[in-house]
C-alpha positions as CSV (number, residue, x, y, z in Angstrom):
1,X,0.0,0.0,0.0
2,X,1.4,3.4,-1.0
3,X,0.2,6.9,-0.5
4,X,1.1,10.1,-2.2
5,X,1.1,13.4,-0.3
6,X,-0.1,16.8,-1.4
7,X,2.3,17.4,-4.2
8,X,2.0,13.9,-5.7
9,X,5.5,13.6,-7.0
10,X,7.6,10.4,-6.7
11,X,11.3,9.7,-7.5
12,X,13.1,6.6,-8.7
13,X,12.0,3.1,-9.7
14,X,9.2,2.0,-7.3
15,X,10.1,-1.7,-7.4
16,X,11.8,-2.8,-4.3
17,X,12.3,0.7,-3.0
18,X,10.5,3.3,-0.9
19,X,9.7,5.6,-3.8
20,X,8.1,8.3,-1.8
21,X,10.0,10.4,0.7
22,X,8.7,9.7,4.2
23,X,9.3,12.6,6.5
24,X,7.3,15.0,8.7
25,X,8.6,18.0,6.7
26,X,6.9,17.1,3.4
27,X,3.8,15.5,5.0
28,X,3.9,12.4,2.7
29,X,3.4,9.0,4.2
30,X,3.7,5.5,2.8
31,X,2.0,2.5,4.5
32,X,3.4,-1.0,4.8
33,X,2.7,-3.5,2.1
34,X,1.5,-7.1,2.5
35,X,5.2,-8.0,2.7
36,X,5.3,-6.0,5.9
37,X,7.7,-3.5,4.4
38,X,7.5,0.0,2.9
39,X,7.7,0.3,-0.8
40,X,6.3,-1.5,-3.8
41,X,7.9,-4.9,-4.4
42,X,5.9,-6.0,-7.4
43,X,3.6,-9.0,-7.7
44,X,4.9,-12.3,-6.2
45,X,2.4,-15.1,-6.8
46,X,3.5,-18.5,-5.5
47,X,5.3,-20.7,-7.9
48,X,3.1,-23.3,-9.7
49,X,-0.1,-21.8,-8.3
50,X,-1.4,-20.4,-11.6
51,X,-2.4,-16.8,-12.3
52,X,-3.3,-14.4,-9.5
53,X,-5.3,-11.2,-9.9
54,X,-4.0,-8.0,-8.4
55,X,-6.1,-4.9,-7.7
56,X,-4.5,-1.4,-7.7
57,X,-6.6,1.4,-6.2
58,X,-5.9,5.1,-6.3
59,X,-7.8,7.4,-4.1
60,X,-8.0,11.2,-4.3
61,X,-8.4,12.8,-0.9
62,X,-9.5,16.3,0.0
63,X,-6.9,16.7,2.7
64,X,-3.7,15.0,4.1
65,X,-4.2,12.1,6.5
66,X,-3.1,12.5,10.1
67,X,-1.4,9.1,10.4
68,X,2.1,7.9,11.3
69,X,4.5,6.7,8.6
70,X,4.4,3.0,7.9
71,X,0.8,2.7,9.2
72,X,-1.0,-0.5,8.2
73,X,-3.9,-0.9,5.8
74,X,-6.7,-0.7,8.4
75,X,-5.3,2.5,9.8
76,X,-5.0,4.1,6.4
77,X,-8.4,3.1,5.3
78,X,-10.0,4.3,8.5
79,X,-8.2,7.7,8.2
80,X,-9.5,8.1,4.6
81,X,-13.2,7.8,5.7
82,X,-15.0,11.1,4.9
83,X,-12.1,12.5,2.9
84,X,-12.4,10.7,-0.4
85,X,-13.0,12.9,-3.5
86,X,-12.8,10.0,-5.9
87,X,-11.4,6.5,-6.4
88,X,-10.4,4.2,-9.3
89,X,-9.3,0.6,-9.4
90,X,-7.5,-1.4,-12.1
91,X,-6.8,-5.1,-12.1
92,X,-3.9,-7.1,-13.5
93,X,-3.2,-10.8,-13.7
94,X,0.3,-12.3,-13.2
95,X,1.9,-15.7,-12.7
96,X,5.4,-17.0,-12.7
């Protein structure tokens, strides 16, 4: 799970890195992924398990969230309640 702050800019290759600065000065935060780490690591379906479907959701918020860096999914989703301006989801399928 990643989150962009008010300016929406990113730097570098997102795979395997924390592509969004994570500091109090710029107010951007990135939550932890299902891997338990910060940063996008790409899809990783189990070997010999067939194709897996992945959903990527982008949400526009009317204000910055008041959450700590590296917050988990439930914290981020709860903080977004009442601040959503719009949302879109795309799906992709991947296997090894």
